[in-house]
C-alpha positions in Angstrom: 0.0 0.0 0.0 1.4 3.4 -1.0 1.9 6.0 1.8 0.4 8.7 -0.5 -3.1 7.5 0.6 -2.3 8.0 4.3 -2.8 11.1 6.4 0.3 13.0 7.6 0.5 11.3 11.0 0.3 7.9 9.3 3.0 8.9 6.8 5.4 9.8 9.6 4.8 6.4 11.2 5.1 4.5 7.9 8.4 6.4 7.0 9.9 6.0 10.4 13.0 3.7 10.2 12.2 0.3 11.8 14.6 -1.6 14.0 15.9 -4.7 12.2 14.2 -7.9 13.4 17.5 -9.6 14.2 18.6 -6.7 16.4 15.3 -7.0 18.4 15.7 -10.7 18.8 19.3 -10.2 19.9 18.3 -7.6 22.5 15.6 -10.0 23.8 18.0 -12.9 24.2 20.6 -10.6 25.9 18.1 -9.7 28.6 16.2 -13.0 28.9 18.0 -16.4 28.5 14.9 -18.5 28.7 14.1 -18.6 25.0 17.8 -19.5 24.2 17.6 -22.4 26.7 14.3 -23.6 25.1 15.9 -23.5 21.6 18.9 -25.5 23.0 16.7 -28.2 24.5 14.6 -28.5 21.4 17.6 -28.6 19.1 19.1 -31.4 21.2 16.0 -33.6 20.8 15.8 -32.8 17.1 19.4 -33.7 16.7 19.0 -37.0 18.5 16.0 -37.9 16.4 17.5 -37.0 13.0 20.8 -38.8 13.6 19.3 -41.8 15.4 20.9 -44.3 12.9 24.3 -42.9 13.6 23.9 -42.8 17.4 22.9 -46.5 17.9 24.0 -49.7 16.2 20.8 -51.5 17.0 17.3 -51.7 15.5 14.3 -50.6 17.5 12.6 -53.9 16.8 15.6 -56.1 17.7 14.7 -58.5 20.5 18.0 -60.4 21.0 19.1 -58.9 24.2 18.6 -59.9 27.9 15.1 -58.8 29.0 14.8 -56.0 31.6 18.5 -55.5 31.8 19.5 -52.4 33.9 21.4 -49.6 32.2 25.0 -50.5 31.3 27.8 -49.5 29.0 26.3 -51.8 26.3 22.8 -50.6 26.8 22.8 -47.0 28.1 19.1 -47.0 29.0 18.7 -50.7 29.6 16.3 -53.1 27.8 12.6 -53.8 27.7 10.8 -57.0 28.8 11.0 -58.2 25.2 14.8 -57.7 25.1 14.8 -54.4 23.0 17.3 -51.6 23.6 15.5 -48.7 25.2 18.0 -46.1 24.0 17.4 -47.2 20.4 13.6 -47.0 20.8 14.0 -43.6 22.5 16.0 -42.2 19.6 13.8 -43.6 16.8 10.6 -42.8 18.8 11.5 -39.2 18.9 11.3 -39.0 15.1 7.7 -40.0 15.1 6.6 -38.1 18.2 8.2 -34.8 17.2 7.1 -35.2 13.6 3.5 -35.9 14.6 3.6 -33.0 17.1 4.9 -30.4 14.7 2.8 -31.5 11.8 -0.4 -31.6 13.8 0.4 -28.3 15.4 1.1 -26.7 12.0 -2.2 -28.1 10.6 -4.2 -26.8 13.7 -2.5 -23.4 13.3 -3.3 -23.1 9.6 -7.0 -24.0 10.3 -7.0 -21.5 13.2 -5.8 -18.7 10.8 -8.3 -19.6 8.0 -11.3 -20.2 10.3 -10.6 -17.5 12.7 -9.1 -14.6 10.9 -10.8 -14.6 7.5 -14.4 -14.8 8.7 -13.8 -12.1 11.3 -12.6 -9.7 8.6 -15.4 -10.6 6.2 -18.0 -10.2 8.9 -21.7 -10.8 8.5 -23.3 -14.2 8.6 -20.0 -15.9 7.7 -18.4 -14.6 10.9 -21.5 -15.4 13.0 -21.7 -19.0 11.8 -18.0 -19.6 12.2 -17.9 -18.0 15.7 -20.8 -20.3 16.7 -19.1 -23.4 15.3 -15.9 -22.4 17.1 -17.7 -22.1 20.4 -19.3 -25.5 19.9 -15.8 -27.0 19.3 -14.5 -25.3 22.5 -17.3 -26.8 24.6 -16.6 -30.4 23.5 -13.8 -31.9 25.6 -10.7 -32.4 23.5 -9.2 -35.7 24.7 -12.6 -37.6 24.9 -13.3 -36.4 21.3 -9.9 -37.7 20.1 -10.6 -41.0 21.8 -14.0 -41.4 20.2 -12.7 -40.5 16.7 -9.6 -42.7 16.8 -11.6 -45.6 18.2 -13.8 -45.6 15.1 -11.0 -45.0 12.6 -9.1 -48.0 11.4 -5.3 -48.0 10.6 -4.5 -45.3 13.1 -1.0 -44.6 12.1 0.9 -41.3 12.4 -0.8 -39.7 9.4 -4.3 -40.5 10.9 -3.3 -39.1 14.3 -1.9 -35.9 12.7 -5.3 -35.4 10.9 -7.4 -36.2 14.0 -5.4 -33.9 16.3 -5.1 -31.1 13.7 -8.8 -31.1 12.8 -9.8 -31.0 16.5 -7.2 -28.7 17.9 -7.8 -25.4 16.1 -10.7 -23.8 18.0 -8.7 -22.0 20.8 -6.3 -20.5 18.3 -9.2 -19.5 16.0 -11.0 -17.6 18.8 -7.9 -15.7 19.8 -7.0 -14.8 16.2 -10.6 -13.8 15.5 -10.7 -11.3 18.4 -7.3 -9.8 17.4 -8.6 -9.5 13.7 -11.7 -7.6 14.9 -9.4 -5.2 16.7 -7.0 -4.7 13.8 -9.8 -4.2 11.3 -10.7 -0.9 13.0 -7.2 0.5 12.9 -6.4 3.5 10.8 -3.9 1.7 8.5 -6.5 -1.0 7.6 -9.2 1.6 7.0 -6.8 3.6 4.8 -6.0 0.6 2.8 -9.7 -0.2 2.3 -10.4 3.4 1.2 -7.4 3.2 -1.2 -9.3 0.4 -3.0 -7.2 -2.5 -1.9 -8.7 -6.0 -2.2 -9.9 -7.6 1.0 -7.7 -10.6 0.6 -4.7 -8.4 -0.1 -5.4 -6.4 3.1 -5.6 -9.6 5.1 -2.3 -10.9 3.7 -0.3 -7.6 3.7 -1.8 -5.5 6.5 -3.4 -7.7 9.1 -1.5 -11.0 9.0 2.0 -9.4 9.4 0.8 -7.6 12.5 -0.4 -11.0 13.9 2.6 -13.0 13.0 4.0 -13.3 16.5 0.5 -14.3 17.7 0.3 -17.0 15.0 3.7 -18.3 16.0 2.7 -18.4 19.6 -0.4 -20.4 18.6 1.8 -22.8 16.7 4.0 -23.3 19.8 1.1 -24.2 22.1 -0.7 -26.2 19.4 2.5 -28.3 19.0 2.7 -28.8 22.8 -0.9 -30.0 22.8 -0.3 -32.2 19.8 2.7 -34.0 21.4 0.8 -34.6 24.6 -2.3 -35.7 22.7 -0.3 -38.1 20.6 1.4 -39.6 23.6 -2.0 -39.9 25.4 -3.6 -41.7 22.5 -0.6 -44.1 22.1 -0.5 -44.8 25.8 -4.2 -45.7 25.7 -3.5 -48.2 22.9 -5.4 -46.2 20.2 -2.4 -45.8 18.0 -0.4 -48.4 16.0 1.6 -50.4 18.7 4.0 -51.7 16.0 5.3 -48.1 15.4 7.9 -47.0 17.9 7.1 -43.6 19.5 7.5 -42.1 23.0 3.8 -42.9 23.5 4.0 -46.5 22.5 7.1 -46.9 24.7 4.9 -45.8 27.7 2.1 -48.1 26.5 4.4 -51.2 26.3 6.0 -50.2 29.6 2.6 -50.2 31.3 1.6 -53.4 29.6 4.9 -55.0 30.7 4.4 -53.9 34.3 7.7 -51.9 34.3 6.9 -50.2 37.6 6.2 -53.6 39.4 9.4 -55.0 38.0 11.4 -51.9 39.0 12.4 -51.1 35.4 12.4 -47.3 35.8 14.7 -46.9 32.8 11.8 -48.1 30.6 9.4 -45.3 31.7 11.6 -42.3 32.6 13.2 -41.6 29.2 10.1 -41.1 27.1 8.1 -39.4 29.9 11.0 -37.0 30.6 11.5 -36.3 26.9 7.8 -35.3 26.5 8.1 -33.1 29.5 11.3 -31.4 28.3 10.1 -30.8 24.8 7.0 -29.2 26.2 9.2 -27.1 28.5 11.4 -26.0 25.7 8.5 -24.8 23.6 7.1 -22.9 26.6 10.5 -21.2 27.1 10.6 -20.3 23.4 7.2 -18.7 23.8 8.5 -16.3 26.4 10.7 -14.8 23.6 7.8 -14.8 21.1 5.7 -12.9 23.7 8.3 -10.2 24.1 8.8 -10.0 20.3 5.1 -9.3 19.8 4.6 -7.0 22.9 7.2 -4.2 23.4 5.8 -3.6 26.8 7.1 -6.9 28.0 10.5 -6.0 26.8 10.4 -2.8 28.7 9.2 -4.4 31.9 11.8 -7.1 31.6 14.5 -4.5 31.1 13.4 -2.5 34.2 13.4 -5.7 36.3 16.9 -6.5 35.2 18.0 -3.0 36.1 16.4 -3.3 39.6 18.1 -6.6 40.2 21.5 -5.1 39.3 20.8 -2.0 41.5 20.7 0.4 38.5 18.1 3.2 38.6 15.7 3.2 35.6 
C-alpha cells in the first residue's frame, strides 16, 4: 500500500525507520536467556531424532538382548521386557513423536488462521456462523473427542493421528485470532488501505496478518505442545499403532509389561522425561515470542533486570 493514501501522521509512522528484526531478537536474548535455553533443549532432541541411525547400532525392533537388563555400557538405558534396547527405541521414537507433534500443530494453526481470521474480517453471517461453530468445538472436551474419533478409525498410524489432532485442535487459536482481527480491522492503516481500493484478501495478507505473525507463531508453539501430549496420550491408551515406535507406544508397552512392578524405571523415565522437556522447551521459546510481539514486556523485563542489578531506571 502506498503512503500517498495515508494522512500526515500515518505517513510519519510509515516512513519511520524500523529496527531490524535480528537486532530486536538479539536484545531480547541478551536480557532473557529462557528462549535461548528452550531452543537449545529442542535442538538437542531434534538432533537425537535426526541422527538416530548414527547414534545407535541396533534396530528398535531387535529382541535379541537380555530382558529387563539395567542400564550399562552396552545398553545405556537398559532393555525392555522383550529384550529391546530402550536407547534405540527412545531415539527412533523421537522421530515420530516430534514429527506428529509439529505436523499436527502446523495443521491446527493453519486451520485457526483460516477459520478465525478470514471470517472475522469478512464479517456478516459468515463470521457469526464460524464463531458459533468455534464455540461449539470449544465446549466439546478435547481428549474424549480424540478417543472417540480414533476408536472408530481403522489403521490409526501417524498420518491419521496428525489429521485427528489437527482437525480437532484449532478452536482455541481461531478464537484468539478472531478477536485480534476484529481489533485490527478498526485500525487506521487498515481503513486507509480499504479506502485506497485494496482488495480484501490483499489487506488480510499484507496489512493484518503481518501484525499478527507473532501471535500466530505463539499459537503454533502451544498447538505443537498440545499435539505432542495428545499423541502420547492416544498411544498410551493403545489407540495408535503399537507396532510403530514412538514415545507414547514406549509408555504403552512399559505399562503393559508392568515396568513399575518390575522396578524397570529406565523403561518409563526416558520417554516421559522427553515429552516433559520438549513441552518445557516450547514454553520457554514462547517467552521470547511474547516479548517480540509485545514491546511492553521487553520494557518491563529491562526494568526488572536493572532493579536486580541495582541500577536506577
